[in-house]
C-alpha distance (Angstrom), angle and dihedral (degrees) to the residues before:
residue distance angle dihedral
M1 . . .
N2 3.80 . .
T3 3.80 123.4 .
H4 3.77 123.9 -178.9
E5 3.74 143.9 158.9
S6 3.78 114.2 -102.8
T7 3.80 121.0 -116.6
G8 3.82 89.8 -145.4
E9 3.79 112.8 122.7
N10 3.78 98.6 -142.4
P11 3.81 108.2 24.2
V12 3.78 115.6 -162.1
F13 3.82 94.4 -154.6
D14 3.81 132.3 46.4
I15 3.84 87.3 -144.4
L16 3.76 130.0 18.1
I17 3.81 118.1 -165.6
S18 3.73 103.2 -157.5
G19 3.81 133.7 -159.6
G20 3.80 97.6 -3.1
T21 3.83 132.0 144.1
V22 3.80 107.8 -114.6
I23 3.82 118.3 -142.0
D24 3.76 98.3 -178.8
G25 3.83 102.7 -162.6
T26 3.84 96.3 -110.8
G27 3.75 94.8 97.1
S28 3.86 90.0 -110.6
P29 3.81 120.7 135.8
R30 3.83 118.4 -78.6
Y31 3.75 121.6 -103.1
Q32 3.76 139.6 -175.1
A33 3.80 117.0 -100.7
D34 3.76 145.5 135.1
V35 3.78 117.8 -118.6
G36 3.83 122.9 -145.1
I37 3.85 120.9 -157.1
K38 3.79 125.1 -164.8
G39 3.71 119.2 179.4
D40 3.74 107.6 -38.2
A41 3.78 98.0 -24.1
I42 3.81 143.8 76.4
V43 3.75 102.7 -117.2
A44 3.84 103.2 171.9
I45 3.84 138.9 22.0
G46 3.78 121.6 -175.6
E47 3.75 140.2 56.8
L48 3.83 102.1 -18.4
P49 3.82 126.9 175.6
E50 3.80 115.1 -109.4
S51 3.80 89.4 -130.0
S52 3.82 89.6 64.5
G53 3.83 94.9 73.8
A54 3.82 125.2 76.7
T55 3.82 85.5 -154.3
V56 3.83 119.7 26.4
I57 3.81 122.9 -158.0
D58 3.79 115.8 -166.1
A59 3.85 106.0 -140.2
T60 3.79 96.9 172.4
N61 3.86 109.0 155.1
K62 3.77 90.4 5.5
V63 3.88 130.3 108.6
V64 3.80 119.9 -118.5
A65 3.85 107.8 -154.0
P66 3.74 138.8 166.0
G67 3.84 116.3 -88.1
F68 3.78 111.1 -87.0
V69 3.84 123.6 -108.3
D70 3.75 124.9 -144.2
V71 3.80 107.6 -157.8
H72 3.82 95.6 -177.7
N73 3.76 125.8 37.6
H74 3.81 146.2 118.9
S75 3.73 98.2 -120.1
D76 3.84 94.5 121.3
S77 3.79 99.8 118.9
W78 3.78 96.8 29.1
L79 3.80 91.6 59.9
L80 3.81 87.9 50.4
N81 3.82 94.5 51.9
T82 3.83 107.4 22.8
P83 3.82 118.3 68.8
N84 3.82 93.6 -160.9
F85 3.78 112.4 24.1
I86 3.82 91.9 -160.0
S87 3.79 98.0 -173.9
K88 3.76 86.6 67.5
T89 3.85 104.2 28.9
S90 3.84 90.2 51.0
Q91 3.84 87.0 63.5
G92 3.77 92.9 51.4
F93 3.78 100.1 -100.6
T94 3.82 108.3 151.0
T95 3.84 96.1 165.2
E96 3.84 131.6 44.0
V97 3.78 126.0 -170.9
I98 3.79 106.0 -150.3
M99 3.79 139.8 -171.7
A100 3.83 94.6 59.1
D101 3.75 128.5 167.0
G102 3.85 92.6 36.4
I103 3.84 90.4 -80.9
S104 3.83 130.2 102.9
Y105 3.78 148.8 111.6
A106 3.82 98.1 -75.6
P107 2.83 147.3 87.8
V108 3.80 94.3 32.7
D109 3.78 135.9 143.7
R110 3.82 134.4 -152.6
C111 3.82 89.8 -83.6
T112 3.87 97.8 50.3
A113 3.81 107.9 27.6
A114 3.83 96.8 88.1
D115 3.78 92.2 45.8
W116 3.83 92.2 54.5
V117 3.73 95.3 47.4
Y118 3.81 89.5 49.1
Y119 3.81 95.3 45.9
L120 3.81 94.9 49.2
Q121 3.78 100.5 45.9
S122 3.81 93.3 107.6
L123 3.81 94.7 41.4
D124 3.80 110.9 38.5
G125 3.75 98.8 17.0
L126 3.84 106.8 -130.6
Y127 3.79 117.4 145.2
P128 3.80 120.3 -142.1
H129 3.87 93.1 -114.2
E130 3.88 88.7 56.9
Y131 3.77 93.1 64.1
T132 3.84 106.2 102.4
G133 3.75 101.3 -176.2
W134 3.86 105.7 -87.6
E135 3.81 115.7 152.2
S136 3.82 113.7 172.7
L137 3.77 127.9 63.2
Q138 3.81 89.3 -118.7
D139 3.85 90.1 54.9
Y140 3.84 91.8 53.1
M141 3.81 94.7 46.3
N142 3.82 90.4 47.3
L143 3.84 87.8 58.3
I144 3.84 90.4 56.7
D145 3.79 98.6 39.7
G146 3.81 108.6 107.1
K147 3.84 93.0 -5.6
N148 3.85 94.9 92.0
V149 3.80 136.5 51.6
Q150 3.87 91.7 -128.6
N151 3.74 129.2 72.9
V152 3.83 114.2 -117.1
M153 3.75 132.6 -154.3
T154 3.80 126.6 -179.9
H155 3.70 144.8 -143.7
I156 3.86 124.4 -150.8
P157 3.84 103.2 -109.6
Y158 3.82 105.6 -136.4
A159 3.79 99.9 -155.3
N160 3.82 88.4 58.0
L161 3.79 90.1 56.9
R162 3.82 92.8 45.4
S163 3.76 94.3 49.3
M164 3.81 92.1 51.3
A165 3.81 90.7 49.2
C166 3.81 101.0 44.8
G167 3.83 111.6 -5.8
F168 3.80 128.7 -109.3
G169 3.82 99.8 -58.6
R170 3.78 133.9 108.7
Q171 3.85 97.0 -108.1
R172 3.79 119.9 131.0
V173 3.80 113.9 -99.2
D174 3.80 108.8 -110.6
D175 3.77 127.5 -146.5
F176 3.78 94.1 -95.2
Q177 3.80 92.7 50.1
M178 3.78 92.2 45.7
K179 3.73 90.4 55.6
Q180 3.80 90.8 56.3
I181 3.85 91.3 47.2
C182 3.85 92.0 50.3
A183 3.82 91.3 46.4
D184 3.83 89.1 50.8
V185 3.85 90.7 49.3
R186 3.83 89.5 53.5
K187 3.81 90.7 46.6
G188 3.83 89.4 52.3
M189 3.79 92.0 49.6
E190 3.80 90.6 49.0
A191 3.80 89.5 52.3
G192 3.87 88.9 56.8
A193 3.81 104.9 -95.7
V194 3.82 116.4 156.6
G195 3.78 91.6 -132.2
L196 3.81 143.9 -74.2
S197 3.81 123.3 -35.5
T198 3.77 124.6 -161.6
G199 3.79 134.7 -175.3
L200 3.78 102.5 -165.3
D201 3.78 94.8 -171.6
Y202 3.85 91.7 56.9
V203 3.77 137.3 84.2
A204 3.83 120.9 -57.6
Q205 3.77 97.3 -6.3
C206 3.83 92.1 62.5
F207 3.86 83.1 77.6
S208 3.80 93.6 54.5
T209 3.78 117.8 115.4
T210 3.81 125.0 -139.4
D211 3.85 89.0 -112.0
E212 3.85 90.9 54.0
L213 3.75 91.9 50.6
V214 3.80 93.0 47.5
E215 3.84 89.7 54.7
A216 3.79 93.5 48.6
C217 3.82 91.2 48.6
Q218 3.82 90.6 49.9
A219 3.81 87.6 61.9
M220 3.79 90.4 64.5
A221 3.81 97.4 38.9
E222 3.82 92.3 93.8
Y223 3.84 88.5 58.6
D224 3.83 92.4 49.2
G225 3.77 87.9 -118.6
L226 3.80 123.3 179.1
Y227 3.82 122.5 -121.2
V228 3.79 106.5 -140.4
S229 3.78 115.3 -173.3
H230 3.78 143.1 -175.9
I231 3.81 87.1 -153.1
R232 3.76 124.2 -145.5
Y233 3.77 95.8 -74.3
K234 3.81 90.6 163.8
K235 3.82 87.3 64.0
S236 3.86 90.2 51.7
L237 3.78 132.7 -90.9
M238 3.79 105.2 -90.3
P239 3.83 99.0 46.7
A240 3.77 88.2 45.0
I241 3.85 93.1 53.7
E242 3.79 90.3 45.4
E243 3.80 90.5 54.8
L244 3.83 89.8 51.0
V245 3.77 90.6 52.5
E246 3.75 91.7 48.8
I247 3.80 91.4 51.7
G248 3.78 91.4 50.4
K249 3.78 94.4 47.3
R250 3.79 95.0 46.9
A251 3.78 95.4 43.2
G252 3.76 96.1 40.4
V253 3.81 95.6 -126.2
K254 3.79 138.4 127.4
V255 3.81 115.4 -104.3
H256 3.75 135.4 -148.5
I257 3.87 128.7 -170.8
S258 3.84 115.9 -139.7
H259 3.84 117.5 -136.4
M260 3.77 94.9 -13.6
K261 3.84 114.8 -166.2
G262 3.77 139.4 129.8
Q263 3.78 123.1 -110.8
H264 3.76 95.2 -145.5
P265 3.82 136.3 39.2
G266 3.78 110.7 -77.8
Q267 3.80 95.0 14.5
A268 3.80 94.3 102.5
E269 3.72 91.4 47.5
E270 3.78 91.4 51.9
A271 3.77 90.4 52.3
L272 3.77 94.3 48.3
E273 3.76 91.3 50.4
Y274 3.79 90.8 54.4
I275 3.85 89.1 46.8
D276 3.84 91.4 51.5
K277 3.73 98.2 41.5
V278 3.80 101.3 36.1
A279 3.80 120.2 1.8
R280 3.80 101.2 52.5
H281 3.77 90.5 51.4
E282 3.89 90.5 53.7
V283 3.84 102.3 39.0
D284 3.81 139.9 14.1
I285 3.81 97.7 -101.7
S286 3.86 138.6 177.8
F287 3.82 136.4 155.4
D288 3.79 144.0 -162.7
V289 3.78 137.7 -148.2
Y290 3.77 139.1 162.9
P291 3.85 120.0 -108.8
Y292 3.85 95.4 -104.3
Q293 3.77 133.0 78.7
P294 3.83 103.3 -143.8
G295 3.73 116.5 78.5
S296 3.80 140.1 -152.2
T297 3.81 134.6 -144.2
M298 3.77 143.2 138.9
L299 3.85 120.6 -62.4
H300 3.80 90.4 -126.3
F301 3.89 87.3 64.2
L302 3.81 85.0 81.0
L303 3.86 94.9 55.4
P304 3.83 122.9 100.5
Y305 3.80 110.0 -91.2
E306 3.84 93.6 -118.1
V307 3.89 89.8 71.5
F308 3.81 86.8 77.5
E309 3.82 100.5 39.5
D310 3.82 92.6 106.4
G311 3.80 93.2 42.6
P312 3.83 133.1 -82.2
K313 3.82 93.4 -82.9
K314 3.82 89.3 63.7
A315 3.76 96.6 43.4
I316 3.81 95.1 99.5
E317 3.78 90.1 54.8
K318 3.81 87.2 55.3
L319 3.80 93.3 46.2
K320 3.71 91.0 59.3
Q321 3.77 92.7 64.2
P322 3.84 113.2 103.0
E323 3.81 92.5 -134.8
M324 3.77 91.2 56.6
Q325 3.83 92.0 54.4
L326 3.82 87.7 52.0
R327 3.80 92.2 50.2
F328 3.85 90.2 47.4
K329 3.81 88.3 52.0
Y330 3.87 91.0 52.8
G331 3.85 88.9 47.2
L332 3.80 94.2 53.6
E333 3.75 89.8 50.3
N334 3.81 94.6 47.0
Y335 3.86 93.0 49.4
L336 3.82 87.2 58.9
L337 3.80 87.8 -142.7
D338 3.86 120.5 173.6
I339 3.77 96.9 -138.8
S340 3.76 89.5 -167.8
A341 3.86 86.5 70.6
I342 3.79 94.8 49.7
Q343 3.74 115.4 89.3
I344 3.81 130.4 -156.8
A345 3.80 100.5 -122.4
W346 3.83 101.5 178.3
V347 3.83 140.6 -9.0
L348 3.77 129.2 -165.4
T349 3.80 103.3 -126.6
E350 3.76 133.5 58.7
K351 3.82 90.1 -127.8
N352 3.82 92.0 73.4
K353 3.85 101.7 29.9
Q354 3.82 86.9 104.4
H355 3.87 87.1 70.8
Q356 3.77 96.0 57.9
G357 3.81 108.1 116.3
K358 3.80 93.0 24.3
S359 3.81 121.5 117.7
L360 3.78 117.4 -115.1
S361 3.82 88.5 -115.6
Q362 3.81 89.4 57.0
Y363 3.76 91.2 48.8
V364 3.83 92.7 47.9
E365 3.82 92.6 47.0
E366 3.84 90.9 50.7
S367 3.76 90.5 49.9
G368 3.78 93.7 53.9
L369 3.80 90.1 -143.4
P370 3.81 133.0 112.2
K371 3.80 109.0 -83.4
E372 3.78 96.5 -112.1
E373 3.78 90.7 52.7
A374 3.76 95.0 44.7
L375 3.81 94.1 49.9
I376 3.82 92.6 45.6
N377 3.78 89.0 52.0
L378 3.76 90.7 50.8
L379 3.82 90.9 50.9
I380 3.78 90.8 50.2
E381 3.78 94.1 49.1
E382 3.77 91.1 47.1
E383 3.79 96.6 47.1
M384 3.85 87.4 -115.2
A385 3.80 91.1 -60.7
V386 3.84 105.4 128.0
L387 3.83 122.1 130.9
L388 3.81 121.6 -157.6
V389 3.85 135.5 -162.7
F390 3.82 114.0 -152.2
N391 3.83 105.1 -146.4
M392 3.76 95.7 -164.5
G393 3.72 130.9 124.4
D394 3.79 135.6 26.5
D395 3.85 113.7 -79.0
R396 3.81 89.6 -131.3
L397 3.88 90.2 68.4
V398 3.78 87.0 79.9
D399 3.82 94.7 55.0
P400 3.85 96.8 95.3
V401 3.74 89.7 55.4
L402 3.84 93.7 49.6
K403 3.75 91.6 50.3
H404 3.82 95.3 52.3
D405 3.83 119.0 106.2
L406 3.80 93.2 -126.8
Y407 3.75 94.6 55.2
M408 3.79 124.8 107.8
M409 3.85 133.8 170.8
G410 3.77 120.6 -79.2
T411 3.86 110.6 160.1
D412 3.82 95.5 -168.7
G413 3.80 80.4 -151.3
I414 3.83 117.8 -176.9
Y415 3.83 115.2 -170.1
M416 3.76 125.1 -162.4
E417 3.76 120.3 169.0
G418 3.82 109.3 -112.8
G419 3.77 92.4 1.9
M420 3.78 130.0 136.3
I421 3.72 87.9 -123.4
H422 3.82 129.0 170.2
P423 3.88 109.2 -77.4
R424 3.78 90.7 -127.4
Q425 3.83 88.0 85.9
F426 3.81 91.3 66.9
G427 3.85 104.8 22.7
S428 3.81 114.1 35.5
A429 3.78 101.5 103.1
A430 3.74 97.6 39.9
R431 3.76 91.8 48.0
L432 3.84 90.1 53.8
L433 3.83 91.7 48.4
G434 3.79 96.8 40.1
P435 3.86 119.6 28.5
C436 3.78 96.3 20.5
V437 3.84 90.2 54.2
R438 3.81 104.4 29.6
D439 3.76 103.1 32.4
H440 3.76 107.7 23.8
K441 3.88 95.9 29.2
L442 3.80 91.5 -146.8
F443 3.81 92.1 151.6
S444 3.77 141.3 -21.6
L445 3.72 124.3 -79.2
E446 3.75 89.1 -109.3
D447 3.80 89.4 57.7
A448 3.80 91.8 47.2
V449 3.83 91.8 53.0
Y450 3.82 89.5 48.1
K451 3.81 90.8 51.9
L452 3.83 88.5 51.8
S453 3.77 99.5 43.5
G454 3.83 128.1 2.7
S455 3.78 96.3 38.4
A456 3.81 93.6 54.2
A457 3.82 94.0 40.6
K458 3.76 90.8 55.3
R459 3.79 96.0 43.1
F460 3.75 95.1 46.2
G461 3.74 97.5 43.1
M462 3.79 102.3 -112.3
A463 3.79 104.1 165.0
Q464 3.86 115.4 -140.7
R465 3.81 93.0 -3.1
G466 3.80 136.9 102.1
F467 3.83 94.6 50.8
V468 3.83 139.6 77.7
K469 3.87 96.1 -123.9
E470 3.75 135.8 133.0
Q471 3.79 113.3 -92.4
H472 3.83 91.4 21.5
F473 3.77 120.6 119.7
A474 3.80 112.3 -88.5
D475 3.89 98.2 -112.7
L476 3.82 98.0 146.6
V477 3.79 143.1 160.1
I478 3.76 126.8 -160.4
F479 3.80 113.7 -161.0
D480 3.83 140.7 163.8
P481 3.83 108.2 -113.9
D482 3.76 91.8 -158.0
T483 3.77 97.8 52.9
V484 3.80 107.2 27.3
Q485 3.76 104.6 125.8
D486 3.79 143.4 155.3
H487 3.78 117.2 -125.2
A488 3.80 103.0 178.5
T489 3.79 114.7 111.2
Y490 3.72 135.4 -178.3
D491 3.86 89.3 -104.4
N492 3.80 94.2 42.9
P493 3.81 106.4 22.4
Q494 3.79 105.1 160.8
Q495 3.80 96.6 73.0
F496 3.80 121.4 126.2
S497 3.75 120.1 -123.9
S498 3.80 120.0 -118.4
G499 3.80 134.4 -135.7
I500 3.80 97.1 51.7
E501 3.83 103.2 118.5
Y502 3.79 105.1 172.4
V503 3.77 137.0 10.2
F504 3.87 123.6 -170.6
T505 3.77 129.9 -171.3
N506 3.75 116.4 -165.5
G507 3.81 90.3 -19.1
I508 3.81 96.4 -50.4
P509 3.85 118.4 113.8
I510 3.80 108.8 -125.5
V511 3.81 101.3 167.8
H512 3.82 131.3 36.2
N513 3.78 119.5 -178.1
N514 3.83 91.7 -14.5
Q515 3.79 89.7 -54.2
P516 3.84 123.1 117.7
L517 3.78 113.9 -116.9
E518 3.75 116.7 -135.0
I519 3.80 111.8 -120.9
T520 3.77 112.2 -163.9
S521 3.80 99.7 -170.1
Q522 3.82 117.1 108.2
T523 3.78 91.2 -126.5
L524 3.84 114.5 58.8
P525 3.84 120.2 -150.0
G526 3.85 98.3 -111.1
R527 3.80 116.5 104.1
Y528 3.78 139.4 -161.6
L529 3.83 101.6 -110.3
R530 3.79 115.6 -148.8
Y531 3.81 116.6 -148.0
Q532 3.80 112.1 -101.1
P533 3.79 111.4 179.8
K534 3.78 119.4 -163.8
């Protein structure tokens, strides 16, 4: 792709993207047009003279699309500490919605901050020494604003609120505690959050009742907030979706399912049939997922909930109890997990780095111990920080979800430097644009771009973003539709995608030929986006 400085004396545009094929993010058919950028905005689309741009980018035979939006990820600490998070920007992601699954680094208080940093080491990647004392959601987002090349939007993570109000245990939330939770929900919405996120298979919030969640959601109803949930997948898919719909109906809020997919053939189709025939007529509903079937999460996800009842920092003490090992053994048996298909993706200490990439069955066999004892020992040695990839299920099982009109992209990406992480962190967008369109013919390229941009921007209240339109912010991706391709695999996951030529955030180029561009200004182009529902 050619880039050059214009010879025009008085250029109208800072950047002119010339000769490209515009796919505008609405799902409408593509068309040929030039795109003119001035400052942070798209100011003209049409047939524009080359001399009108100070910098001219030749996009002949390339697609010009809106910047991509990732509505579900675990980029929380990386966006805090990494100016250009290249595993994501190289795919075209210009906006990330963080604090998913009801768990994150804010809001916290002096009683919960250390527990959350400890608990999330193998998911969101912050080390204890990197915590600098923030407490509120607003504090955390202010630290990111202008310090990253991507835009960032946030949820309000419910488990953080619950732990501040009543600790990490299974007790029922009383009226006093519920008032605090609801006040914190409103405070988060006032700070610009899109809504409330939960992860009902994770610490603290796993003890929440449906009634409790309805009351918390009612606190954001006046703001038109979105309830975004990792539903109770451990309970099973259909009852979990039905609970989500009940919460939305009773609270009067929109609902969104995080990383929705079935675990067995036909399960996703059953869920989609219920959504089409029942749910979407009762609530305003949507969902996301990554274009892979296998998943990834922390090893301690498999532990009995009571391990964390006194808080994550005291979990190791609980794990050393003989009865807890026995309960963990029963749990592993009841999950019916094939541990030969579960891979150790990342561990905290150098001592056990040699085991990254091994299956749990290999690790257990080498230990010479019963599996429950071997895995508990690993958790103790690693301060609970062990990440897994579950290499189970054909990727094509997720196709029905990807094709659905309510679907949008959520990578659920988890990055760990040097880890054998899930390939979704490096490959999700390119897989949707490339193989899903060209090879599997699940949908058109226009539909793929919509699922990556306009759909999410509308749903998550991103004003003047998600579309290639005049007077919209210049978050843009230029890619080659014939060559865009993911290369990350389960055996070699940290491989960049190809075919993404340019990425812009707010009019500033941040990627060229899959390579990050160094930006020397003190303020970077990424912004904290406040939720602006229609």
